[in-house]
C-alpha positions in Angstrom: 0.0 -0.1 0.0 1.2 3.6 -0.6 2.7 5.3 2.2 1.8 8.8 1.0 -1.2 10.3 -0.4 -2.9 8.0 -3.0 -4.2 9.9 -5.9 -7.2 8.2 -7.5 -9.4 9.0 -10.5 -12.5 7.2 -11.5 -14.9 7.5 -14.3 -18.7 6.3 -13.9 -21.7 8.2 -14.8 -23.8 6.5 -11.9 -24.0 8.6 -8.5 -24.4 5.5 -6.6 -21.2 3.8 -7.8 -19.6 7.1 -7.1 -20.7 7.1 -3.6 -19.8 3.5 -3.0 -16.2 4.3 -4.2 -16.0 7.4 -1.9 -17.5 5.6 1.2 -15.2 2.6 0.7 -11.9 4.9 0.5 -13.1 6.6 3.3 -13.7 3.4 5.5 -10.1 2.0 4.6 -8.7 5.1 6.1 -6.1 5.8 3.5 -4.7 9.1 2.9 -6.1 9.8 -0.7 -7.6 12.3 -3.2 -10.5 10.7 -5.1 -11.4 12.7 -8.5 -14.5 11.4 -9.9 -15.9 11.9 -13.6 -18.9 10.9 -15.4 -17.1 9.5 -18.5 -14.0 9.1 -20.3 -14.0 12.5 -22.2 -14.0 14.2 -18.6 -11.3 11.9 -17.2 -9.0 12.4 -20.2 -9.3 16.1 -20.1 -8.3 16.0 -16.5 -5.5 13.5 -17.3 -4.0 15.7 -19.9 -4.0 18.9 -17.8 -3.1 17.7 -14.3 0.4 18.1 -13.0 -0.2 15.0 -10.5 -0.8 11.9 -12.6 -3.2 9.5 -10.5 -1.5 6.5 -9.1 -4.8 4.5 -10.0 -7.8 5.0 -12.3 -11.1 3.0 -12.0 -13.0 2.5 -15.1 -16.6 1.3 -15.4 -16.7 -1.5 -18.2 -20.0 0.1 -19.3 -19.0 3.5 -20.1 -21.1 6.2 -22.0 -20.1 7.7 -25.3 -16.5 6.1 -25.7 -16.1 2.4 -25.0 -13.8 1.2 -21.9 -11.6 -0.2 -24.6 -11.0 3.2 -26.3 -10.6 4.8 -23.0 -7.9 2.4 -22.2 -6.1 2.7 -25.4 -6.2 6.7 -25.3 -4.8 6.4 -21.7 -1.9 4.0 -22.9 -1.0 6.2 -25.8 -0.2 9.0 -23.6 3.5 8.9 -22.5 3.0 10.5 -19.0 0.1 7.9 -18.2 1.9 4.8 -19.5 2.6 3.8 -15.9 -0.9 4.7 -14.5 -2.4 1.5 -13.2 -5.9 1.0 -14.7 -8.7 -0.9 -12.8 -11.8 -2.1 -14.7 -14.9 -2.9 -12.8 -18.1 -4.7 -13.5 -21.0 -6.3 -11.5 -21.4 -9.0 -14.2 -18.6 -11.4 -15.3 -18.1 -11.4 -19.0 -15.0 -13.4 -20.2 -15.0 -11.1 -23.5 -14.8 -8.0 -21.4 -12.0 -9.6 -19.2 -9.9 -10.6 -22.3 -10.5 -7.5 -24.2 -9.6 -5.1 -21.4 -6.4 -7.0 -20.6 -5.3 -7.0 -24.3 -6.2 -3.2 -24.3 -3.9 -2.6 -21.5 -6.0 -2.6 -18.3 -3.8 -3.9 -15.0 -6.9 -5.2 -13.0 -10.4 -6.5 -13.6 -12.5 -6.3 -10.7 -15.7 -8.4 -10.3 -17.7 -5.9 -8.2 -19.7 -7.6 -5.6 -23.2 -6.8 -4.3 -22.2 -6.6 -0.9 -20.4 -3.3 0.5 -18.2 -5.6 2.7 -16.9 -7.7 -0.2 -16.4 -4.7 -2.1 -14.5 -3.0 0.6 -12.4 -6.2 0.8 -11.6 -6.3 -2.8 -10.6 -2.6 -2.8 -8.2 -3.2 0.1 -6.7 -5.8 -1.9 -6.3 -3.6 -5.0 -4.7 -0.9 -2.9 -2.2 -3.5 -1.2 -1.4 -4.8 -4.8 -1.2 -1.7 -6.7 2.3 -1.3 -6.3 2.7 -4.8 -8.2 1.0 -3.3 -11.1 3.6 -0.6 -11.6 6.6 -2.7 -11.2 5.5 -5.9 -12.9 3.2 -4.3 -15.6 0.5 -6.6 -17.0 0.1 -10.0 -15.5 -3.0 -12.5 -16.2 -2.3 -14.3 -12.9 -3.4 -11.1 -10.8 -5.7 -9.4 -13.5 -8.9 -10.6 -12.1 -10.2 -10.0 -8.6 -13.4 -11.2 -7.0 -15.1 -12.3 -3.8 
């Protein structure tokens, strides 16, 4: 887990999901800054302008306007963002989504559980493993997380 402040961004149009992420990070009690965007367009505008690149970005697999695959590819095409850890999440498991997001350059695929307790446990694991994704890059063995 990061020792300093963890910079996180997420793109999801649903307010209830945004609230869940805010709540889980507050409960984990990690020093963080969470920037929330409704879609990839807003996220990319922020990522291009910011001086502090986030450590971690969460993307909903069902993004409006641009597909999650297009968003991942846009992020990976920018030199300053190439080491950004990209976590994809979805409430439904879909082997095609898992495979396609891995190939596009995502580091983590989270099968988001219905229970908040299980979601919190997964997020704790993501935070404790996120350094691994920046040092080891893409790895199928630790790509999918679920409870």
